[in-house]
N, CA, C and O atoms as a GROMACS GRO file, in nm:
protein
  400
    1MET      N    1  -5.110  -0.258  -2.335
    1MET     CA    2  -5.086  -0.400  -2.357
    1MET      C    3  -5.194  -0.479  -2.285
    1MET      O    4  -5.224  -0.450  -2.169
    2ILE      N    5  -5.252  -0.575  -2.350
    2ILE     CA    6  -5.355  -0.659  -2.291
    2ILE      C    7  -5.289  -0.787  -2.242
    2ILE      O    8  -5.214  -0.852  -2.314
    3GLU      N    9  -5.319  -0.822  -2.116
    3GLU     CA   10  -5.265  -0.944  -2.058
    3GLU      C   11  -5.380  -1.028  -2.005
    3GLU      O   12  -5.479  -0.974  -1.956
    4ALA      N   13  -5.366  -1.158  -2.014
    4ALA     CA   14  -5.471  -1.248  -1.966
    4ALA      C   15  -5.477  -1.246  -1.814
    4ALA      O   16  -5.375  -1.236  -1.746
    5ILE      N   17  -5.598  -1.256  -1.762
    5ILE     CA   18  -5.616  -1.269  -1.618
    5ILE      C   19  -5.584  -1.413  -1.582
    5ILE      O   20  -5.632  -1.506  -1.648
    6HIS      N   21  -5.504  -1.432  -1.480
    6HIS     CA   22  -5.469  -1.566  -1.437
    6HIS      C   23  -5.495  -1.579  -1.288
    6HIS      O   24  -5.502  -1.480  -1.216
    7THR      N   25  -5.508  -1.702  -1.243
    7THR     CA   26  -5.527  -1.726  -1.100
    7THR      C   27  -5.393  -1.714  -1.031
    7THR      O   28  -5.298  -1.784  -1.068
    8PRO      N   29  -5.381  -1.627  -0.931
    8PRO     CA   30  -5.255  -1.613  -0.860
    8PRO      C   31  -5.213  -1.744  -0.792
    8PRO      O   32  -5.296  -1.829  -0.760
    9VAL      N   33  -5.083  -1.757  -0.773
    9VAL     CA   34  -5.026  -1.876  -0.711
    9VAL      C   35  -5.065  -1.884  -0.564
    9VAL      O   36  -5.069  -1.782  -0.495
   10GLY      N   37  -5.092  -2.005  -0.515
   10GLY     CA   38  -5.107  -2.028  -0.373
   10GLY      C   39  -5.232  -1.974  -0.308
   10GLY      O   40  -5.232  -1.949  -0.187
   11ILE      N   41  -5.340  -1.955  -0.383
   11ILE     CA   42  -5.463  -1.911  -0.320
   11ILE      C   43  -5.572  -2.011  -0.348
   11ILE      O   44  -5.568  -2.085  -0.446
   12SER      N   45  -5.671  -2.014  -0.260
   12SER     CA   46  -5.780  -2.110  -0.274
   12SER      C   47  -5.868  -2.074  -0.393
   12SER      O   48  -5.867  -1.961  -0.442
   13GLU      N   49  -5.944  -2.172  -0.438
   13GLU     CA   50  -6.037  -2.149  -0.549
   13GLU      C   51  -6.142  -2.045  -0.510
   13GLU      O   52  -6.184  -1.963  -0.592
   14GLU      N   53  -6.184  -2.048  -0.383
   14GLU     CA   54  -6.282  -1.951  -0.333
   14GLU      C   55  -6.226  -1.809  -0.340
   14GLU      O   56  -6.294  -1.716  -0.383
   15GLU      N   57  -6.100  -1.792  -0.295
   15GLU     CA   58  -6.038  -1.660  -0.299
   15GLU      C   59  -6.015  -1.615  -0.443
   15GLU      O   60  -6.028  -1.497  -0.474
   16ALA      N   61  -5.981  -1.708  -0.531
   16ALA     CA   62  -5.956  -1.674  -0.671
   16ALA      C   63  -6.080  -1.619  -0.740
   16ALA      O   64  -6.070  -1.543  -0.836
   17SER      N   65  -6.198  -1.657  -0.690
   17SER     CA   66  -6.321  -1.607  -0.751
   17SER      C   67  -6.364  -1.472  -0.692
   17SER      O   68  -6.468  -1.418  -0.730
   18ALA      N   69  -6.284  -1.418  -0.600
   18ALA     CA   70  -6.317  -1.289  -0.541
   18ALA      C   71  -6.318  -1.182  -0.650
   18ALA      O   72  -6.229  -1.181  -0.735
   19PRO      N   73  -6.416  -1.093  -0.648
   19PRO     CA   74  -6.425  -0.990  -0.752
   19PRO      C   75  -6.297  -0.907  -0.766
   19PRO      O   76  -6.260  -0.871  -0.878
   20ALA      N   77  -6.230  -0.877  -0.657
   20ALA     CA   78  -6.109  -0.795  -0.665
   20ALA      C   79  -6.001  -0.862  -0.749
   20ALA      O   80  -5.926  -0.794  -0.819
   21LEU      N   81  -5.993  -0.994  -0.743
   21LEU     CA   82  -5.889  -1.065  -0.817
   21LEU      C   83  -5.922  -1.083  -0.964
   21LEU      O   84  -5.843  -1.139  -1.039
   22GLN      N   85  -6.039  -1.036  -1.006
   22GLN     CA   86  -6.072  -1.035  -1.148
   22GLN      C   87  -5.999  -0.920  -1.218
   22GLN      O   88  -5.989  -0.917  -1.340
   23ASN      N   89  -5.949  -0.826  -1.140
   23ASN     CA   90  -5.868  -0.715  -1.193
   23ASN      C   91  -5.726  -0.768  -1.207
   23ASN      O   92  -5.666  -0.813  -1.109
   24PHE      N   93  -5.672  -0.762  -1.328
   24PHE     CA   94  -5.538  -0.818  -1.353
   24PHE      C   95  -5.432  -0.757  -1.263
   24PHE      O   96  -5.346  -0.830  -1.212
   25ALA      N   97  -5.436  -0.626  -1.242
   25ALA     CA   98  -5.334  -0.561  -1.160
   25ALA      C   99  -5.340  -0.610  -1.016
   25ALA      O  100  -5.236  -0.634  -0.955
   26VAL      N  101  -5.459  -0.624  -0.963
   26VAL     CA  102  -5.474  -0.674  -0.825
   26VAL      C  103  -5.425  -0.818  -0.817
   26VAL      O  104  -5.356  -0.855  -0.722
   27ALA      N  105  -5.460  -0.899  -0.916
   27ALA     CA  106  -5.416  -1.039  -0.919
   27ALA      C  107  -5.263  -1.046  -0.926
   27ALA      O  108  -5.202  -1.130  -0.859
   28ARG      N  109  -5.202  -0.959  -1.007
   28ARG     CA  110  -5.056  -0.957  -1.019
   28ARG      C  111  -4.991  -0.920  -0.886
   28ARG      O  112  -4.893  -0.982  -0.845
   29CYS      N  113  -5.045  -0.819  -0.820
   29CYS     CA  114  -4.990  -0.778  -0.690
   29CYS      C  115  -5.006  -0.888  -0.587
   29CYS      O  116  -4.914  -0.916  -0.509
   30ARG      N  117  -5.124  -0.952  -0.586
   30ARG     CA  118  -5.150  -1.062  -0.492
   30ARG      C  119  -5.056  -1.179  -0.519
   30ARG      O  120  -5.009  -1.244  -0.426
   31ASP      N  121  -5.030  -1.206  -0.646
   31ASP     CA  122  -4.938  -1.313  -0.685
   31ASP      C  123  -4.796  -1.281  -0.637
   31ASP      O  124  -4.726  -1.368  -0.586
   32ALA      N  125  -4.754  -1.156  -0.653
   32ALA     CA  126  -4.621  -1.116  -0.606
   32ALA      C  127  -4.611  -1.133  -0.455
   32ALA      O  128  -4.509  -1.178  -0.404
   33TRP      N  129  -4.718  -1.098  -0.384
   33TRP     CA  130  -4.721  -1.114  -0.238
   33TRP      C  131  -4.702  -1.260  -0.201
   33TRP      O  132  -4.619  -1.294  -0.117
   34GLU      N  133  -4.781  -1.346  -0.264
   34GLU     CA  134  -4.778  -1.489  -0.231
   34GLU      C  135  -4.643  -1.552  -0.263
   34GLU      O  136  -4.590  -1.629  -0.183
   35ARG      N  137  -4.586  -1.519  -0.378
   35ARG     CA  138  -4.456  -1.576  -0.416
   35ARG      C  139  -4.346  -1.534  -0.318
   35ARG      O  140  -4.264  -1.616  -0.276
   36ALA      N  141  -4.345  -1.407  -0.281
   36ALA     CA  142  -4.243  -1.358  -0.187
   36ALA      C  143  -4.262  -1.420  -0.049
   36ALA      O  144  -4.165  -1.456   0.017
   37TYR      N  145  -4.386  -1.431  -0.006
   37TYR     CA  146  -4.415  -1.491   0.125
   37TYR      C  147  -4.365  -1.635   0.128
   37TYR      O  148  -4.296  -1.676   0.222
   38GLN      N  149  -4.401  -1.712   0.026
   38GLN     CA  150  -4.361  -1.853   0.020
   38GLN      C  151  -4.209  -1.868   0.012
   38GLN      O  152  -4.152  -1.957   0.076
   39ALA      N  153  -4.143  -1.782  -0.066
   39ALA     CA  154  -3.998  -1.791  -0.081
   39ALA      C  155  -3.927  -1.761   0.051
   39ALA      O  156  -3.831  -1.830   0.087
   40THR      N  157  -3.973  -1.660   0.122
   40THR     CA  158  -3.910  -1.626   0.250
   40THR      C  159  -3.937  -1.733   0.354
   40THR      O  160  -3.847  -1.770   0.430
   41ALA      N  161  -4.059  -1.783   0.359
   41ALA     CA  162  -4.093  -1.889   0.454
   41ALA      C  163  -4.014  -2.016   0.425
   41ALA      O  164  -3.973  -2.087   0.517
   42ALA      N  165  -3.991  -2.045   0.297
   42ALA     CA  166  -3.916  -2.165   0.259
   42ALA      C  167  -3.770  -2.157   0.303
   42ALA      O  168  -3.705  -2.260   0.322
   43LYS      N  169  -3.720  -2.036   0.320
   43LYS     CA  170  -3.582  -2.017   0.367
   43LYS      C  171  -3.572  -2.035   0.518
   43LYS      O  172  -3.462  -2.027   0.574
   44GLY      N  173  -3.685  -2.059   0.584
   44GLY     CA  174  -3.685  -2.081   0.728
   44GLY      C  175  -3.686  -1.953   0.810
   44GLY      O  176  -3.664  -1.956   0.931
   45LYS      N  177  -3.712  -1.840   0.744
   45LYS     CA  178  -3.718  -1.714   0.816
   45LYS      C  179  -3.851  -1.705   0.892
   45LYS      O  180  -3.942  -1.784   0.868
   46THR      N  181  -3.861  -1.609   0.981
   46THR     CA  182  -3.982  -1.594   1.061
   46THR      C  183  -4.100  -1.553   0.974
   46THR      O  184  -4.083  -1.499   0.865
   47LEU      N  185  -4.219  -1.580   1.025
   47LEU     CA  186  -4.339  -1.540   0.953
   47LEU      C  187  -4.348  -1.389   0.942
   47LEU      O  188  -4.403  -1.336   0.845
   48CYS      N  189  -4.296  -1.319   1.041
   48CYS     CA  190  -4.293  -1.172   1.035
   48CYS      C  191  -4.206  -1.126   0.919
   48CYS      O  192  -4.243  -1.034   0.846
   49SER      N  193  -4.091  -1.188   0.902
   49SER     CA  194  -4.003  -1.155   0.789
   49SER      C  195  -4.070  -1.189   0.656
   49SER      O  196  -4.058  -1.114   0.559
   50ALA      N  197  -4.139  -1.302   0.653
   50ALA     CA  198  -4.208  -1.343   0.530
   50ALA      C  199  -4.316  -1.241   0.495
   50ALA      O  200  -4.332  -1.206   0.378
   51HIS      N  201  -4.390  -1.195   0.594
   51HIS     CA  202  -4.496  -1.097   0.568
   51HIS      C  203  -4.436  -0.964   0.522
   51HIS      O  204  -4.490  -0.899   0.432
   52GLU      N  205  -4.325  -0.923   0.583
   52GLU     CA  206  -4.260  -0.798   0.544
   52GLU      C  207  -4.207  -0.805   0.400
   52GLU      O  208  -4.225  -0.711   0.322
   53ASP      N  209  -4.142  -0.916   0.365
   53ASP     CA  210  -4.092  -0.933   0.229
   53ASP      C  211  -4.207  -0.936   0.129
   53ASP      O  212  -4.198  -0.879   0.020
   54ALA      N  213  -4.316  -1.004   0.166
   54ALA     CA  214  -4.432  -1.014   0.078
   54ALA      C  215  -4.496  -0.877   0.057
   54ALA      O  216  -4.538  -0.844  -0.054
   55ALA      N  217  -4.504  -0.798   0.163
   55ALA     CA  218  -4.562  -0.664   0.153
   55ALA      C  219  -4.480  -0.577   0.058
   55ALA      O  220  -4.536  -0.501  -0.021
   56LYS      N  221  -4.348  -0.587   0.067
   56LYS     CA  222  -4.261  -0.509  -0.023
   56LYS      C  223  -4.282  -0.553  -0.168
   56LYS      O  224  -4.289  -0.470  -0.258
   57ALA      N  225  -4.292  -0.684  -0.190
   57ALA     CA  226  -4.312  -0.736  -0.325
   57ALA      C  227  -4.447  -0.690  -0.380
   57ALA      O  228  -4.458  -0.656  -0.498
   58TYR      N  229  -4.548  -0.688  -0.296
   58TYR     CA  230  -4.681  -0.642  -0.337
   58TYR      C  231  -4.673  -0.497  -0.384
   58TYR      O  232  -4.724  -0.464  -0.490
   59ARG      N  233  -4.609  -0.413  -0.305
   59ARG     CA  234  -4.600  -0.270  -0.339
   59ARG      C  235  -4.519  -0.248  -0.467
   59ARG      O  236  -4.552  -0.161  -0.547
   60ARG      N  237  -4.413  -0.327  -0.485
   60ARG     CA  238  -4.332  -0.312  -0.607
   60ARG      C  239  -4.409  -0.356  -0.732
   60ARG      O  240  -4.380  -0.307  -0.841
   61ALA      N  241  -4.504  -0.445  -0.717
   61ALA     CA  242  -4.582  -0.495  -0.831
   61ALA      C  243  -4.696  -0.401  -0.870
   61ALA      O  244  -4.761  -0.423  -0.972
   62MET      N  245  -4.720  -0.299  -0.791
   62MET     CA  246  -4.831  -0.207  -0.821
   62MET      C  247  -4.803  -0.129  -0.949
   62MET      O  248  -4.688  -0.099  -0.980
   63PRO      N  249  -4.909  -0.096  -1.024
   63PRO     CA  250  -4.890  -0.025  -1.150
   63PRO      C  251  -4.839   0.118  -1.128
   63PRO      O  252  -4.860   0.176  -1.022
   64PRO      N  253  -4.774   0.173  -1.228
   64PRO     CA  254  -4.725   0.310  -1.216
   64PRO      C  255  -4.841   0.409  -1.214
   64PRO      O  256  -4.948   0.382  -1.268
   65LEU      N  257  -4.818   0.522  -1.153
   65LEU     CA  258  -4.922   0.626  -1.145
   65LEU      C  259  -4.917   0.715  -1.268
   65LEU      O  260  -4.891   0.835  -1.259
   66SER      N  261  -4.942   0.654  -1.383
   66SER     CA  262  -4.948   0.730  -1.509
   66SER      C  263  -5.055   0.668  -1.596
   66SER      O  264  -5.059   0.547  -1.615
   67GLY      N  265  -5.141   0.752  -1.649
   67GLY     CA  266  -5.249   0.705  -1.734
   67GLY      C  267  -5.371   0.667  -1.652
   67GLY      O  268  -5.360   0.619  -1.539
   68HIS      N  269  -5.487   0.689  -1.711
   68HIS     CA  270  -5.614   0.667  -1.641
   68HIS      C  271  -5.629   0.524  -1.588
   68HIS      O  272  -5.660   0.505  -1.470
   69GLN      N  273  -5.608   0.424  -1.674
   69GLN     CA  274  -5.628   0.285  -1.630
   69GLN      C  275  -5.530   0.246  -1.521
   69GLN      O  276  -5.568   0.179  -1.425
   70ASN      N  277  -5.403   0.287  -1.535
   70ASN     CA  278  -5.305   0.254  -1.431
   70ASN      C  279  -5.342   0.317  -1.298
   70ASN      O  280  -5.326   0.254  -1.193
   71ILE      N  281  -5.392   0.439  -1.300
   71ILE     CA  282  -5.432   0.505  -1.176
   71ILE      C  283  -5.549   0.432  -1.112
   71ILE      O  284  -5.551   0.412  -0.991
   72CYS      N  285  -5.647   0.392  -1.193
   72CYS     CA  286  -5.759   0.314  -1.141
   72CYS      C  287  -5.710   0.181  -1.082
   72CYS      O  288  -5.754   0.140  -0.975
   73ASP      N  289  -5.619   0.114  -1.152
   73ASP     CA  290  -5.564  -0.013  -1.105
   73ASP      C  291  -5.481   0.007  -0.978
   73ASP      O  292  -5.485  -0.076  -0.888
   74PHE      N  293  -5.407   0.117  -0.972
   74PHE     CA  294  -5.328   0.148  -0.853
   74PHE      C  295  -5.419   0.161  -0.731
   74PHE      O  296  -5.389   0.107  -0.624
   75ILE      N  297  -5.529   0.233  -0.748
   75ILE     CA  298  -5.624   0.251  -0.638
   75ILE      C  299  -5.682   0.116  -0.595
   75ILE      O  300  -5.696   0.089  -0.476
   76ALA      N  301  -5.716   0.032  -0.693
   76ALA     CA  302  -5.769  -0.100  -0.662
   76ALA      C  303  -5.666  -0.184  -0.586
   76ALA      O  304  -5.699  -0.253  -0.491
   77CYS      N  305  -5.540  -0.176  -0.629
   77CYS     CA  306  -5.434  -0.251  -0.562
   77CYS      C  307  -5.410  -0.198  -0.421
   77CYS      O  308  -5.386  -0.275  -0.328
   78ALA      N  309  -5.416  -0.067  -0.405
   78ALA     CA  310  -5.396  -0.008  -0.273
   78ALA      C  311  -5.506  -0.053  -0.177
   78ALA      O  312  -5.479  -0.089  -0.063
   79GLY      N  313  -5.630  -0.050  -0.224
   79GLY     CA  314  -5.741  -0.095  -0.140
   79GLY      C  315  -5.729  -0.241  -0.102
   79GLY      O  316  -5.746  -0.277   0.015
   80TYR      N  317  -5.700  -0.326  -0.200
   80TYR     CA  318  -5.686  -0.469  -0.172
   80TYR      C  319  -5.564  -0.494  -0.083
   80TYR      O  320  -5.567  -0.579   0.005
   81GLY      N  321  -5.457  -0.419  -0.108
   81GLY     CA  322  -5.337  -0.433  -0.026
   81GLY      C  323  -5.361  -0.398   0.120
   81GLY      O  324  -5.303  -0.460   0.209
   82MET      N  325  -5.447  -0.301   0.145
   82MET     CA  326  -5.482  -0.267   0.283
   82MET      C  327  -5.562  -0.381   0.346
   82MET      O  328  -5.540  -0.413   0.463
   83LEU      N  329  -5.654  -0.441   0.271
   83LEU     CA  330  -5.730  -0.554   0.324
   83LEU      C  331  -5.641  -0.674   0.351
   83LEU      O  332  -5.661  -0.746   0.449
   84LEU      N  333  -5.545  -0.696   0.265
   84LEU     CA  334  -5.452  -0.808   0.277
   84LEU      C  335  -5.350  -0.787   0.388
   84LEU      O  336  -5.298  -0.883   0.444
   85GLY      N  337  -5.322  -0.661   0.419
   85GLY     CA  338  -5.219  -0.630   0.519
   85GLY      C  339  -5.086  -0.598   0.454
   85GLY      O  340  -4.987  -0.577   0.525
   86ALA      N  341  -5.081  -0.594   0.321
   86ALA     CA  342  -4.958  -0.561   0.251
   86ALA      C  343  -4.928  -0.412   0.262
   86ALA      O  344  -4.813  -0.369   0.254
   87ILE      N  345  -5.034  -0.333   0.281
   87ILE     CA  346  -5.019  -0.189   0.300
   87ILE      C  347  -5.092  -0.154   0.429
   87ILE      O  348  -5.214  -0.167   0.437
   88ARG      N  349  -5.018  -0.112   0.527
   88ARG     CA  350  -5.080  -0.072   0.654
   88ARG      C  351  -5.132   0.070   0.642
   88ARG      O  352  -5.068   0.156   0.582
   89GLU      N  353  -5.249   0.093   0.698
   89GLU     CA  354  -5.307   0.227   0.692
   89GLU      C  355  -5.212   0.331   0.749
   89GLU      O  356  -5.203   0.442   0.698
   90SER      N  357  -5.142   0.294   0.856
   90SER     CA  358  -5.053   0.390   0.922
   90SER      C  359  -4.932   0.425   0.837
   90SER      O  360  -4.867   0.528   0.860
   91SER      N  361  -4.900   0.341   0.738
   91SER     CA  362  -4.783   0.368   0.654
   91SER      C  363  -4.820   0.382   0.507
   91SER      O  364  -4.733   0.372   0.420
   92ALA      N  365  -4.946   0.403   0.477
   92ALA     CA  366  -4.991   0.409   0.338
   92ALA      C  367  -4.921   0.519   0.260
   92ALA      O  368  -4.884   0.498   0.145
   93THR      N  369  -4.901   0.636   0.319
   93THR     CA  370  -4.834   0.742   0.246
   93THR      C  371  -4.689   0.710   0.221
   93THR      O  372  -4.633   0.750   0.119
   94THR      N  373  -4.625   0.639   0.314
   94THR     CA  374  -4.487   0.596   0.295
   94THR      C  375  -4.479   0.495   0.182
   94THR      O  376  -4.386   0.499   0.101
   95ALA      N  377  -4.576   0.404   0.176
   95ALA     CA  378  -4.577   0.301   0.072
   95ALA      C  379  -4.590   0.366  -0.066
   95ALA      O  380  -4.523   0.323  -0.160
   96VAL      N  381  -4.671   0.467  -0.078
   96VAL     CA  382  -4.688   0.536  -0.206
   96VAL      C  383  -4.559   0.607  -0.242
   96VAL      O  384  -4.517   0.603  -0.358
   97SER      N  385  -4.495   0.673  -0.146
   97SER     CA  386  -4.373   0.748  -0.176
   97SER      C  387  -4.258   0.656  -0.216
   97SER      O  388  -4.168   0.698  -0.288
   98GLU      N  389  -4.260   0.528  -0.170
   98GLU     CA  390  -4.159   0.432  -0.212
   98GLU      C  391  -4.166   0.406  -0.361
   98GLU      O  392  -4.065   0.377  -0.425
   99LEU      N  393  -4.286   0.417  -0.416
   99LEU     CA  394  -4.308   0.384  -0.556
   99LEU      C  395  -4.276   0.498  -0.650
   99LEU      O  396  -4.265   0.477  -0.771
  100MET      N  397  -4.263   0.617  -0.598
  100MET     CA  398  -4.242   0.735  -0.684
  100MET      C  399  -4.096   0.765  -0.701
  100MET      O  400  -4.060   0.861  -0.770
   0.00000   0.00000   0.00000
């Protein structure tokens, strides 16, 4: 299925032009992160809780590990997620096992 690339919610124009976000799967994961973060913060919860909820949403939005393109997109999302802090290096294997 072909889907249009869109600018994720709540990010600057500069960040939106980042090469990683030109990948639809990475943009979708980043959008899920931002929406969850904003929703938790709006409820008045701590920033730590907002980051934890956002990280879970990011991981749930990652593509399935089936098919060549999905696997490539999964790797791209995992790399970007580590840079974003949605996937901690120390728990990367746990994050992958949550998705299987």
